[in-house]
N, C-alpha and C positions, 0 to 999 in steps of 0.2 A: 206473901209481901215480898219477895224477889219478884215475882211474876208481876206484881203491879209497879215495882219502881223500872221494870224492864219497859213496861208498856209506856210508864210516862216518857223514861228517855227516846224510847222510839218516836214516840209523837210530838216531841220538842223537836227531836232532829227534822222530822217531817216538816213541821212548822216555820222552822231556820230554813229552809230548801225553798220553800214556796215562797217564803217572803223576800228571799234572796232572787230567785226566779222572775217574780213580779218586779222587782227592782232593775233586773238588767230588762225587761221586756220593756217597761217604761223609758228606762234611758235610752235603749236603742230607737224607741220609736220616736222620743223627741229629737234627739240626733239626724234620724233620718228625714224626720219634718222641716227640720231647720235645714239639711243640706237642699231641700228642695222648695225653701221659703223664695229665695230670689230677691228682687227689690220689690219691696212695698214702703207705705209710709213711715216714714222716720229712715228708712235707706240712705246712705251717702256713698259716694265713690263714681269711678268712671262709666260704670254700667247706668247708672242714673242720669250722667250727663249725654251719654249718648240716646237714652230714652227722651229726654228733655229736646235734644237739638233734633231729632227725627220730626216729633209731635210737633213741634213749633215750626219745621219747615214744611209740614204737611197741613198745618192750620190748627192744630188741635190744641195747642199749648200756646198761650201767652204770657208766660211769669218769666222770670230770669232763668237762664241754663247758667245753674251753681252748683249741680251735683246732689242737690237735698231733696230728697221724695216728700215733699210738704202736700197740701192741700190740693193747691192748683194742679199739679202734678199728677194726683190720684184723680180729679175731677176729667184731668185730659185723656188719660189710659183708660179711663172709663168711657167717654166719648169715642175713642179708636176701638175699644172691643165691641161696644155696641153697635158701631158701623160698620164692623168687619165678622158679625156672627160669633164672637168669643163671649166666652162667661165673663160677665159684667160685673167685678169684684174689685177693680181699682189696684190688683195686685200684678205686675208685669213676671209671672211666671212662663214656664217653656212654651206654652202655646204662644201667647202674647208676644214674646220676645222672638218668637221663629216668625210672627204675622211681621213685625217689624224689620226682621232681618239683622238681627243682635243676637250673636251668640253670647251664651251665659260664661263666666270665668272658668267653670269646668267643663264647658265644651268644647271640643277639636274643629281644626278647620275642617275636618271629613263632615263632622255634622252639620256645620255651615253650608257644604257645597250641596248635602243632601237636602238641606231645608231650600235652597234656592232650587234645586232642582223638582223637587214636590211642591212648590208654590208654583213656579213657572207651568211645571203639567197641569193644575190646576186652570190656569189662566188660559191656556192654550185648548183645553177642554171645552170651557165654559164659551170661549171666544169663536172656535173655530174646528167643532169637533165633526161638523159636515164637509169640512174643505178639504182638497186633495192632501196628500200629506206633505208637500214641497210648501202648501199653504199655511201649514199649521206650523212646522218649521219657522217659516217667514214671519209669524207673529210673536213666537219666542223670541226670533233675532230683532224684531222692533225693540223689545221689553230691553234686552241688553245691549242694544244701541244707545238706546234712550240714558241708561246707567253709566254710559261712556261720555255722553254730552253731558256740557255744564249748565244745560236747560234744565235738568230734570233730576231729579236726586238721584244719590250715589249707589242703591244698592235694588237688587231686585224687589224686596218688598216695597221699598220707597215707590220706585214708580209704578206697582201696581197697585199699592193703596193711596196713592196721589189722589186727592179729594176729584170727584169728577172725571177721571182719566178712562175708566173703564165701567160702562154700566151693568156688565156682571158681576162687579162688587156690591153696587148699590143693591141690586135686586137678589143676591144671593148665590147666584148661578156659580160663584167662583167656590163655594161649597160643595159642589159634587165632584164625587170620585171620578180622578181621572182614568182614562182606561190605556193599554200598552201603548197605543199609539201614540196618544199624546204624551206619553212618559219620554218615549223613544226619541218625539221630536223634540222634545225640550232637551233633552240629553244632546241630540244634533245640534241644535244650538250652542247651546254651551261649549260643545267640541269645537266651535268656530265655523259652521255651515251657514251662511247668510244669502238665502235667495234673494234678499231685497237688495243689497250692493248699497247699505249702510241707511239705510230708511229709518226714520224715525215716528212716522205715521201711517196709519192706513183706515181706510174706511169702506162701505160697501157701497157703491155708485146709485145702486137701485134704491135705497134708502136714507141715503145721506141728506139732510136739510140745509146745513151750514156752508152758507158760503165761503168762509175763511177756508173749510177744509177742502174746498175745490179749488182754492188758491194756491195750494199749495204745489210745489215743483213735481210732476209727475217721474216716475222711474217705470213700474212694471207692474203689470197686474198677474196676479196668481188666484184661480179659482173666481170667488165673486168680493174679493179684494183687491183695489187699488192701491199700491204703496207708494208713498212719496215723501219727499224729503223736508 
């Protein structure tokens, strides 16, 4: 009889421990997922305002900039994701925010800088992987010069993902993993090296068909690219 009672007590303790462990697991999982939910339908705040502002500037969003993540914002985010090779779910998660050049409220300035370096290196590799090193730095410098110009979006992601700005975005080459040379070229440009002397345009004269691009004031040629203002 005593052995039976003892077994029951042990089983009861085991059951209580198991229930408590399950509770802790699900509660922790919920909080972890909640921390990474970021902006989605129904969200409000300054991060949503940033998302709407950028998407409106780039032509993806035609609603009001009200800081409310409604159906129009979801549609715009989905379109942005579709155009830029991201998971199309309408949720502004870490990858989507990074592509937009937005740091989440939990991210540091260092993360933002790393995001710019990574995205810039992707563009350099896609646009200029066959160019001399100075020519790769020059491509990155053009992006940074556009960021400084009032005629272009004011972030690296904004410039790169501006509709029609770079063919490598629309054809998917922007998603190719950059090599160390492209990463170093992007870093040198971020550190201030500008072989273009302030240019905001470049093109390959052997393939360019636009008469407008030929009208831009010429500054220098590096490799196969002609750089102009």
